[in-house]
DRENTOR-784925 format. One record per residue (C-alpha): residue number from 1; z negated, y negated, x negated. Coordinates in steps of 0.02 Angstrom, whole numbers. Each point is the difference from the previous one (the first is absolute). Layout:
N
NUM  Z  Y  X;
...
***
This chain:
414
1  0  0  8;
2  -31  -123  -156;
3  177  16  -45;
4  63  -65  168;
5  42  -201  10;
6  -115  -107  104;
7  142  -16  129;
8  32  182  29;
9  -207  23  3;
10  15  -106  152;
11  124  88  72;
12  -86  149  -26;
13  -173  -58  67;
14  75  -51  155;
15  64  174  20;
16  -176  72  -32;
17  -86  -120  126;
18  131  55  133;
19  -35  188  -49;
20  -180  -22  40;
21  40  -77  150;
22  110  116  72;
23  -119  141  -30;
24  -66  -19  186;
25  181  4  72;
26  -3  187  -54;
27  -198  34  21;
28  -32  -57  161;
29  140  89  89;
30  -61  158  -78;
31  -171  -29  82;
32  93  -35  166;
33  68  171  -5;
34  -171  65  59;
35  -106  -157  60;
36  11  -143  114;
37  65  -169  -51;
38  -174  -57  18;
39  -54  124  -115;
40  124  -36  -114;
41  -52  -185  5;
42  -169  52  -40;
43  62  85  -166;
44  92  -163  -43;
45  -149  -100  18;
46  -124  107  -113;
47  138  32  -127;
48  14  -180  -28;
49  -171  -56  23;
50  -60  116  -142;
51  159  -26  -117;
52  24  -174  5;
53  -170  -60  -63;
54  7  117  -142;
55  170  -51  -69;
56  -29  -182  50;
57  -143  -9  -115;
58  106  71  -139;
59  144  -127  17;
60  -123  -145  2;
61  -79  70  -170;
62  166  36  -71;
63  85  -161  36;
64  -158  -105  -38;
65  -24  -92  160;
66  -181  11  64;
67  -68  30  164;
68  -73  -135  108;
69  128  -104  77;
70  136  6  123;
71  108  -16  -151;
72  -39  159  -57;
73  29  79  160;
74  181  -54  1;
75  35  33  -174;
76  -44  180  37;
77  109  18  156;
78  142  -65  -130;
79  -37  154  -99;
80  -39  140  133;
81  111  143  50;
82  -37  -47  178;
83  99  -164  -25;
84  150  52  -109;
85  107  -155  -40;
86  132  -60  109;
87  -7  147  116;
88  -169  -53  55;
89  29  -184  -43;
90  -162  -76  7;
91  -9  -190  -12;
92  -167  -67  -37;
93  -89  -169  1;
94  -177  -50  -76;
95  -86  -141  80;
96  -161  15  -103;
97  -130  132  -72;
98  -41  49  181;
99  164  -36  92;
100  174  67  -8;
101  147  84  101;
102  140  121  -12;
103  155  40  112;
104  131  127  -21;
105  178  -66  -15;
106  64  178  16;
107  -104  135  49;
108  94  173  -55;
109  -140  101  81;
110  8  -88  172;
111  194  33  -10;
112  -49  174  -8;
113  -119  13  137;
114  82  -112  130;
115  132  125  61;
116  -151  122  28;
117  -70  -98  127;
118  -126  -125  41;
119  -146  132  -17;
120  49  27  -179;
121  7  -177  -38;
122  -162  -38  77;
123  -73  143  -102;
124  66  -65  -163;
125  -21  -185  26;
126  -170  -3  100;
127  -85  172  -24;
128  46  36  -169;
129  7  -177  -98;
130  -176  -56  71;
131  -104  105  -87;
132  103  22  -154;
133  36  -182  -37;
134  -183  -31  -6;
135  -16  146  -109;
136  117  -62  -120;
137  -78  -179  -9;
138  -182  63  -11;
139  40  41  -190;
140  31  -181  -23;
141  -158  -53  101;
142  -102  99  122;
143  6  -136  131;
144  190  -42  6;
145  78  16  169;
146  181  28  26;
147  50  -54  185;
148  156  -18  93;
149  86  -161  56;
150  140  99  88;
151  57  185  -35;
152  117  110  88;
153  36  75  123;
154  115  -149  -21;
155  29  -121  143;
156  142  -52  7;
157  59  154  -77;
158  92  -102  -126;
159  -156  -97  -57;
160  -4  -57  -173;
161  -100  13  -121;
162  -39  185  44;
163  -190  -48  -4;
164  -128  -119  -63;
165  -180  19  -62;
166  -146  -115  -54;
167  -99  58  -149;
168  -171  -67  -1;
169  -162  27  -82;
170  -144  -35  117;
171  -165  -19  -87;
172  -106  46  142;
173  94  148  63;
174  -61  185  -35;
175  69  88  -153;
176  137  120  45;
177  -51  156  -28;
178  99  129  -107;
179  62  160  75;
180  -105  152  -59;
181  163  76  -72;
182  29  -140  -120;
183  -151  65  -110;
184  75  172  12;
185  180  -57  -63;
186  -87  -121  -131;
187  -87  160  -81;
188  176  82  -31;
189  76  -8  -181;
190  148  -107  53;
191  -117  -128  76;
192  -62  -45  -177;
193  131  61  -126;
194  40  -125  -136;
195  180  -49  -20;
196  98  -26  -165;
197  0  -181  -53;
198  147  -46  -114;
199  -69  -56  -177;
200  145  -129  -21;
201  118  -107  116;
202  168  82  -5;
203  81  -153  68;
204  -53  -190  10;
205  -52  -97  156;
206  -89  25  159;
207  -188  -6  44;
208  -124  97  -93;
209  -97  40  169;
210  -15  -78  170;
211  -158  -112  -37;
212  85  -161  31;
213  34  -93  164;
214  66  94  145;
215  179  2  9;
216  70  14  187;
217  171  56  -67;
218  -65  143  -126;
219  116  120  -67;
220  -12  150  -122;
221  120  -111  -126;
222  -148  -119  -24;
223  -96  112  -101;
224  1  34  -190;
225  66  164  -60;
226  -159  86  -41;
227  -72  -69  154;
228  145  87  98;
229  -23  163  -94;
230  -184  -8  55;
231  35  -60  171;
232  123  129  42;
233  -122  136  -46;
234  -115  -74  109;
235  126  23  149;
236  18  178  -51;
237  -173  34  14;
238  2  -95  178;
239  105  135  67;
240  -98  144  -74;
241  -151  -65  79;
242  72  -26  173;
243  67  166  -8;
244  -176  73  -36;
245  -80  -106  141;
246  140  58  123;
247  -39  185  -43;
248  -197  -31  -3;
249  23  -86  185;
250  110  155  56;
251  -122  125  -60;
252  -157  -86  73;
253  97  -7  174;
254  104  159  0;
255  -60  117  -131;
256  71  66  -183;
257  130  86  91;
258  89  -130  69;
259  -20  -97  -176;
260  101  157  -64;
261  128  -38  131;
262  29  -179  -18;
263  -21  -18  -184;
264  167  79  -64;
265  109  -98  135;
266  -63  -157  -56;
267  26  47  -184;
268  179  58  39;
269  55  -146  111;
270  -73  -139  -109;
271  43  76  -166;
272  178  17  58;
273  18  -151  76;
274  -69  -95  -144;
275  116  90  -127;
276  148  -42  107;
277  -36  -184  1;
278  -53  -9  -188;
279  162  70  -61;
280  106  -158  60;
281  -133  -121  -21;
282  -27  42  -195;
283  180  18  -21;
284  -5  185  -50;
285  180  57  -6;
286  60  171  3;
287  -54  167  60;
288  -48  96  -155;
289  -164  55  -78;
290  -11  -163  -76;
291  1  -89  156;
292  -132  111  79;
293  -118  -28  -149;
294  15  -192  31;
295  -51  12  175;
296  -144  129  -36;
297  -64  -142  -134;
298  9  -138  119;
299  -81  98  163;
300  -153  -88  50;
301  -68  169  50;
302  -17  53  -185;
303  -103  -173  -55;
304  -94  -55  -62;
305  -6  123  -162;
306  -186  -14  -13;
307  -1  89  157;
308  147  105  -2;
309  52  61  -189;
310  172  46  30;
311  137  43  -127;
312  189  -6  35;
313  132  88  -111;
314  181  0  19;
315  54  173  -65;
316  190  -23  23;
317  112  -73  128;
318  -49  127  143;
319  -191  33  -42;
320  -152  -118  -2;
321  -170  81  -38;
322  -150  -114  58;
323  -189  58  -8;
324  -173  -73  56;
325  -129  34  -127;
326  -188  8  31;
327  -34  -165  80;
328  -131  -89  136;
329  144  29  123;
330  -18  173  -13;
331  -197  11  -5;
332  -43  -96  164;
333  -75  161  60;
334  72  -13  174;
335  171  11  74;
336  22  -196  32;
337  130  -36  -134;
338  178  21  -14;
339  3  141  -119;
340  -128  100  86;
341  155  27  116;
342  94  96  -145;
343  13  173  -19;
344  44  20  198;
345  114  -104  125;
346  -49  -146  -115;
347  129  45  -126;
348  138  -36  107;
349  -61  -183  -37;
350  69  19  -176;
351  157  62  74;
352  7  -144  84;
353  -2  -115  -124;
354  124  83  -113;
355  122  16  138;
356  -4  -189  28;
357  96  5  -167;
358  102  160  30;
359  -4  109  156;
360  39  151  -114;
361  -147  -21  -91;
362  -160  104  45;
363  -181  27  -88;
364  -76  154  -66;
365  -174  46  -65;
366  2  41  -187;
367  -120  57  -121;
368  -116  -132  -67;
369  -36  -30  -166;
370  -145  -71  -103;
371  -116  -94  126;
372  130  -16  128;
373  -73  61  181;
374  176  -12  97;
375  170  6  -69;
376  171  -10  86;
377  179  -3  -57;
378  129  -90  109;
379  153  91  -5;
380  172  -72  63;
381  122  142  44;
382  180  -58  11;
383  33  165  109;
384  -128  -39  129;
385  16  -85  162;
386  -61  -159  25;
387  -164  18  65;
388  -38  -98  186;
389  -114  -140  3;
390  -187  47  34;
391  -41  -21  172;
392  -159  -97  -45;
393  103  -121  -97;
394  113  -48  180;
395  -182  -20  73;
396  -39  -135  -132;
397  169  -70  47;
398  -51  -47  168;
399  -87  -150  -94;
400  119  -159  -25;
401  -87  0  -180;
402  92  157  -45;
403  165  -107  -16;
404  -81  -172  -25;
405  90  -96  -142;
406  -110  -108  -123;
407  83  -161  -43;
408  -83  -81  -152;
409  -71  -188  41;
410  -12  -62  -164;
411  38  35  -189;
412  -146  46  -101;
413  -126  -153  -42;
414  12  -70  -169;
***
């Protein structure tokens, strides 16, 4: 990652933010297969209430903006997988330390649920957002409140902006209580993992952190090269934390058997969709083993390397060997990680990644070497029929985010 330019890192960062956001576009339909809409909403509420405070605190430390004001809350939103840039086009304004507001010039999530009917819109924009917005804000100030000025269902149907909210710190309010699952998620290895910090600056320019004034037009291009490397690793952590929180919520509500049912499907759908998006976004040309290796190198499920110790080696034009060595991701002690799904149906996620580059490719387990715990070889078979797209990827493509095209809004900051 340190070899990528600032502009390329900014492109990659937006893709990783969207990757984390789209997890629920696959995860929630998996729950709906055996649950009611209301039960699905409850899973989403618990998932975000437990995950967001954990990774928000990490983001604040990593980018060096201290909790305590509305500015902190709004900076946090600008670096949250719940608000991927442009797709969830948050526009923010700070009035003073205790007052601010935000509105969505475009809400991709709303575009996804409006065709499903008013009940789903009400569920997302009222039932889910009310508790989860406050749960995010509490990591900046325990008495912060996020309240709607207006929100969907939209009246009239084309109302714009899509929603509008106030952010207020109320000194005499009761502190917002954390969800009990937040402590469980915080006890995991991923919640406290250190990320790699580049020793030098590979490219000049940009902010060394986000400790300065709030910028309502913040873009990843504003950050320096080493800070982008740190920020992207934190975005990858956010996705791991959210998946853990999702599976924990499913387990508590429906049992471990349901976890084993839903987890591989989310893994397959999100792994494959992200790989399909990364290939054009990163300008990865060709469909040979080298192209497959490049996608594996930049796929967020294999980051940060301090959590997922992965190696990727091109053997020849048709073979890539990749392995996961002993690492924290393999030692969480439960089934609430992407890699706990490997060895069974979850192996199809690896096929989905490599088939995003070449549909004649497939992955096969191979013997491990040294401290490797899992090893696979991706093989391109020119005689094989092109594999059909995994149905889980098709499910993910229900979201408008699947085809959303990012357009850089500014050059890198000098």
